[in-house]
Structure formats: structure tokens, C-alpha cells
C-alpha positions in Angstrom: 0.0 0.0 0.0 1.4 3.4 -1.0 1.7 6.3 1.5 -1.2 8.1 -0.3 -3.5 5.1 -0.1 -2.7 4.6 3.6 -3.6 8.3 4.2 -6.8 8.0 2.3 -7.7 4.8 4.2 -7.3 6.7 7.5 -9.3 9.6 6.3 -12.2 7.4 5.1 -12.1 5.5 8.4 -12.6 8.8 10.2 -15.4 9.9 7.9 -17.2 6.7 8.6 -17.7 7.9 12.2 -21.2 9.2 11.7 -24.4 9.3 13.7 -25.7 6.7 11.3 -22.8 4.4 12.4 -23.4 5.0 16.1 -21.3 8.1 16.8 -22.6 11.3 18.4 -22.7 14.4 16.3 -19.8 15.8 18.4 -17.8 12.7 17.7 -18.6 12.9 14.0 -17.5 16.6 13.9 -14.3 15.8 15.7 -13.6 13.0 13.3 -14.1 15.3 10.3 -11.8 17.8 11.9 -9.2 15.1 12.4 -9.5 14.0 8.8 -9.1 17.6 7.6 -5.9 17.9 9.7 -4.5 14.7 8.2 -5.1 16.0 4.7 -3.7 19.4 5.6 -0.6 17.8 7.0 0.1 15.4 4.1 -1.5 17.3 1.2 0.4 20.6 1.5 3.8 19.7 0.3 5.0 21.6 -2.7 5.0 18.4 -4.7 1.4 17.6 -3.7 0.2 21.1 -4.5 2.0 21.0 -7.9 0.2 17.8 -8.8 -3.2 19.3 -8.4 -4.8 19.4 -11.9 -8.2 19.6 -13.5 -8.0 15.9 -14.4 -7.8 15.0 -10.7 -10.8 17.0 -9.6 -14.0 15.4 -8.1 -17.5 16.8 -8.1 -20.2 15.5 -5.8 -23.6 16.4 -4.4 -24.1 17.2 -0.7 -27.9 17.0 -0.9 -30.8 19.2 -2.0 -32.1 22.0 0.2 -34.6 24.9 -0.1 -33.2 28.0 -1.9 -33.7 30.1 1.3 -32.2 27.5 3.7 -29.8 28.9 6.3 -27.2 26.3 5.3 -26.2 28.4 2.3 -24.5 30.8 4.7 -22.1 28.0 5.7 -20.7 27.4 2.2 -18.1 30.2 2.2 -16.3 29.1 5.5 -16.8 25.4 4.6 -15.2 25.7 1.2 -12.3 27.7 2.8 -11.8 25.1 5.5 -11.8 22.2 3.0 -10.1 24.0 0.1 -12.9 23.2 -2.3 -15.3 25.2 -4.5 -19.1 25.1 -3.8 -22.1 26.0 -5.8 -25.8 25.5 -6.2 -27.3 23.5 -9.0 -31.0 24.3 -9.7 -33.6 24.7 -12.4 -35.0 28.1 -13.2 -37.7 29.0 -10.8 -37.0 26.0 -8.6 -37.6 26.3 -4.8 -34.8 23.9 -4.0 -31.2 23.5 -5.2 -28.5 20.9 -4.9 -25.3 21.8 -3.0 -22.3 20.7 -5.1 -18.7 20.5 -4.0 -15.7 20.5 -6.4 -12.1 19.8 -5.6 -9.6 17.0 -4.8 -11.6 13.9 -4.1 -10.5 13.6 -0.4 -11.2 17.3 0.3 -14.7 16.9 -1.2 -15.3 13.9 1.0 -14.5 15.9 4.1 -16.7 18.8 2.9 -19.7 16.6 2.3 -19.2 14.9 5.7 -19.0 18.2 7.5 -22.1 19.5 5.7 -24.1 16.4 6.8 -23.0 16.8 10.4 -23.9 20.5 10.4 -27.3 20.0 8.8 -28.1 17.2 11.3 -27.1 19.4 14.3 -29.2 22.3 13.1 -32.2 20.0 12.5 -31.8 18.4 16.0 -31.4 21.7 17.8 -34.2 23.4 15.8 -36.6 20.6 16.7 -35.8 21.0 20.4 -36.2 24.7 20.3 -39.7 24.5 18.7 -40.8 22.0 21.3 -39.6 24.4 24.1 -40.6 27.8 22.7 -44.3 27.5 23.2 -45.4 29.0 19.9 -48.6 27.4 18.6 -49.5 29.7 15.7 -48.3 27.9 12.5 -47.0 31.1 10.9 -45.1 32.1 14.0 -43.7 28.6 14.3 -42.4 28.6 10.7 -40.8 32.0 11.3 -39.2 30.9 14.6 -37.9 27.7 13.0 -36.3 29.6 10.1 -34.9 32.3 12.3 -33.4 29.7 14.7 -31.7 28.0 11.7 -30.3 31.3 10.5 -28.9 32.2 13.9 -27.3 28.8 14.4 -25.9 28.5 10.9 -24.3 32.0 11.1 -22.7 31.2 14.5 -21.4 27.8 13.2 -19.9 29.7 10.2 -18.2 32.1 12.5 -16.7 29.3 14.5 -15.5 27.6 11.4 -13.8 30.9 10.3 -12.1 31.0 13.7 -10.8 27.5 13.2 -9.4 28.5 9.9 -7.6 31.5 11.4 -6.1 29.3 14.2 -5.1 26.7 11.6 -3.4 29.2 9.4 -1.6 30.9 12.3 -0.1 27.5 13.2 1.4 27.0 9.7 2.7 30.4 8.5 5.2 28.8 6.1 2.5 26.7 4.6 0.0 29.4 4.0 1.4 30.2 0.6 0.9 26.6 -0.5 -2.7 26.9 0.7 -3.3 29.9 -1.5 -1.7 28.1 -4.5 -3.8 25.0 -4.0 -7.0 27.1 -3.7 -6.1 29.0 -6.9 -5.5 25.7 -8.7 -8.9 24.3 -7.6 -10.6 27.6 -8.6 -8.9 27.5 -12.0 -10.0 23.9 -12.6 -13.5 24.8 -11.4 -13.7 27.8 -13.8 -12.6 25.6 -16.7 -15.2 23.0 -15.9 -18.1 25.4 -15.3 -19.7 28.5 -16.8 -22.2 29.3 -14.2 -24.7 32.1 -14.1 -24.8 34.3 -11.0 -26.8 32.7 -8.2 -30.2 34.2 -7.7 -30.3 37.0 -5.1 -32.0 36.0 -1.9 -35.0 38.1 -1.1 -35.1 39.8 2.3 -36.9 37.6 4.8 -38.4 38.3 8.2 -36.5 37.2 11.2 -37.6 36.5 14.7 -34.7 38.1 16.7 -35.3 36.0 19.8 -35.3 32.7 17.8 -32.2 33.8 16.0 -30.5 34.5 19.3 -31.4 31.1 20.6 -30.0 29.6 17.3 -26.7 31.4 17.9 -26.5 30.1 21.4 -27.1 26.6 20.1 -24.4 27.1 17.5 -22.0 28.3 20.2 -22.4 25.1 22.3 -22.2 22.8 19.3 -18.7 21.3 19.0 
């Protein structure tokens, strides 16, 4: 077994630590973070970055979500954390879109895993909040649920940005390679896709109290 195959075997073993396989969401998130650190450590040599090419890119779906779902706010920090590109694939006028990740196969695997863990955490915490908030009016409950998801997704995105800053600060000599790799992935993505600008999101009402509780849930989520 080559060194690369051994690394990928370890990464895939970590990514198999999911709630579906008996792990808690915190354990799944920790496993995804460990997988990202392994790829970061072994994938940022000058030789590895130089070998990044359009032919070696992978493109996979991370699921379909409503166009106004709060999870879209997570894409920017998530793609920075995993060194991938992310975009929405949708039909004109559609109310839902598919989240797509593009990049090195192993980085895409980590991005999809993290997205699943984040979506599961938001769903679980949102359900608990609705049970406890005492709102009975259907319209108010829908607003509270959406606002909670927005608050939680934004806070999780901020925490992911903080993790990126800490990671980058710990490897000042490797930061240039990160930028080179990101640029290579972006160039390959641009060669493979000619995408229209994503539709602008309409302003939506937000329940400030529900959004605050969402942010608190995001803060306590590992």
C-alpha cells in the first residue's frame, strides 16, 4: 500500500464515524476535523500542490435543500476550510437547489461529511427549540424555526472561520501553499463550469429571539 493510499484509508475511516454508524454528532464533527488535519498535513507539500490538476478533480452532491435555507451561509467558510469550491445547481424558478462541491476527491469527502454533520445538528437543535418555545400559531412557528436555523448557521460559520484562522496561524510557512492550491482548484472549477450568477435572496423576516437562541445553540455545538 502506498503512502497516499494509507492516508486516504485513515481519512475514510474517520469519515465513517457518523451518527448513522453509532457516533454522536460531536464525535462525527471531531472525526471530520481530524480528517481535515491529516489531509492538511500530508497534502500541502510543494509536490502535492503542484500535482493538483483539472483531471484530478471530483464533483459530488451534498444534498438538496430549499433555496432560502440557512445552510447556504455555511458554504463560504466550509469551502475555505476544506479547500474546495461550492455552488448550487438548480432549475430556473425552482424552490430547491442541490449543493455541489468541487475539488480534490479527499477534500470533497471531508466537505460533504461536515455538511451532513452541520445539517443534522441544526435540525436536531431546531426541533428541540420548537418544542420548548411554546409557539402554537403555524406562521409564528415557521418564522421561529427559520430564524433559529439562520442564527445557528451563522454562528457555526463564524466558529469555522475562527478554526481556519487558528489553523493558518499555526502554519505560517505553509500558508502560501494553501493559496496556491486554492487557486488551482478555482482555475479547474472555472474551466469545468460556466455558471450564471446565483439568484439573489429576497429579504426575509427574522424573529430576533429565535435567531439569538439559534446562535446560542451554535456556540455550544462542538
